[in-house]
C-alpha positions in Angstrom: 31.9 34.4 -47.4 35.1 32.3 -47.0 34.9 28.9 -45.5 37.9 26.5 -44.8 38.2 22.8 -43.9 41.5 21.6 -42.6 42.7 18.0 -42.6 45.9 16.1 -42.2 46.8 15.9 -38.5 48.1 12.9 -36.7 51.1 11.5 -35.0 54.6 12.0 -36.4 58.0 11.1 -34.9 60.7 13.7 -34.2 62.4 14.4 -37.5 59.4 13.2 -39.5 57.2 15.0 -41.9 53.4 15.7 -42.1 51.3 17.6 -44.6 48.1 19.5 -43.6 45.5 20.6 -46.0 43.1 23.4 -46.3 40.3 23.5 -48.7 39.2 27.0 -49.4 35.7 27.9 -50.5 34.9 31.5 -51.7 36.1 34.1 -54.0 40.0 35.3 -53.8 38.6 38.8 -53.9 37.3 38.2 -50.3 40.6 37.7 -48.5 44.1 38.9 -48.7 45.9 35.8 -47.5 45.6 32.4 -46.2 47.5 31.8 -42.9 48.3 28.7 -40.9 48.2 29.0 -37.1 48.7 26.7 -34.2 47.8 26.7 -30.6 49.4 24.5 -27.9 47.9 24.0 -24.5 48.1 27.1 -22.3 49.8 29.1 -25.1 48.5 31.8 -27.4 47.6 31.2 -30.9 50.5 32.0 -33.2 50.8 32.4 -36.9 53.3 29.9 -38.3 53.1 30.6 -42.0 51.1 32.7 -44.4 50.4 32.8 -48.2 49.6 36.1 -49.8 46.9 35.8 -52.3 47.7 38.6 -54.8 51.5 38.1 -54.9 52.2 34.6 -53.8 54.6 35.9 -51.1 55.1 33.7 -48.1 56.0 34.3 -44.6 57.1 31.8 -41.9 57.6 32.1 -38.2 61.3 32.0 -37.2 60.5 28.7 -35.3 59.5 26.9 -38.5 61.6 28.7 -41.2 63.5 26.2 -43.3 61.2 23.4 -42.1 57.7 24.3 -43.0 56.5 25.3 -46.5 53.1 26.7 -47.3 51.8 26.3 -50.9 48.7 26.5 -52.8 47.1 24.5 -55.6 44.8 26.8 -57.3 43.1 24.0 -59.4 42.0 22.3 -56.0 41.4 25.4 -54.2 43.7 24.0 -51.5 46.4 25.4 -49.4 49.0 23.0 -47.8 51.4 23.2 -45.0 54.3 20.8 -45.5 55.9 20.2 -42.2 59.3 18.6 -42.2 61.9 17.8 -39.5 59.4 18.2 -36.9 60.2 18.5 -33.1 58.1 18.1 -30.1 57.7 22.0 -29.9 55.6 21.6 -33.1 52.8 19.7 -31.3 49.7 21.8 -31.4 46.3 22.1 -32.8 46.7 23.7 -36.3 44.3 25.9 -38.1 44.1 27.6 -41.4 42.3 30.9 -41.6 41.5 33.6 -44.3 42.7 37.1 -43.7 39.5 39.1 -44.4 40.5 42.4 -42.6 43.4 44.5 -43.3 45.4 45.7 -40.3 48.3 47.4 -41.9 50.0 44.6 -43.7 49.0 41.5 -45.6 49.8 38.4 -43.8 49.5 40.0 -40.5 51.2 38.0 -37.8 48.4 38.0 -35.3 45.1 36.2 -35.6 43.2 39.4 -35.6 41.8 40.0 -39.1 41.4 36.3 -39.9 38.3 34.3 -40.1 36.9 31.0 -41.1 38.5 29.0 -38.3 37.7 25.4 -38.4 38.1 22.7 -35.7 41.7 22.2 -36.5 43.7 18.9 -36.8 45.9 18.1 -33.9 49.5 17.3 -34.6 51.4 15.2 -32.1 55.1 14.8 -32.2 56.4 11.8 -30.2 58.6 8.8 -30.5 
């Protein structure tokens, strides 16, 4: 069983930076990837970044490419999402989740196949 605990949300000004953390408990044999998702009010949950366990390959949504970076510290069992140059469109509740079911591709873009959702830190972008 994989469990995840997110932290690091808060208020950031446009153009500012924020880092989210996700502590992962469980064997790496139990999941294919760790993904970061976000959900804004009245919007669908979307995958913003993903880290593939086996290869270290990462994927990013077009909306955050070049601004957000996902990484993992294996010693600390922690996955990070570094968010730079943030804009108001980045405001949302962010979640990390483990991809535990294969749906044709590792780091599948949709939330289906992921589990271990936490409460999620909220990121607010405002001046």
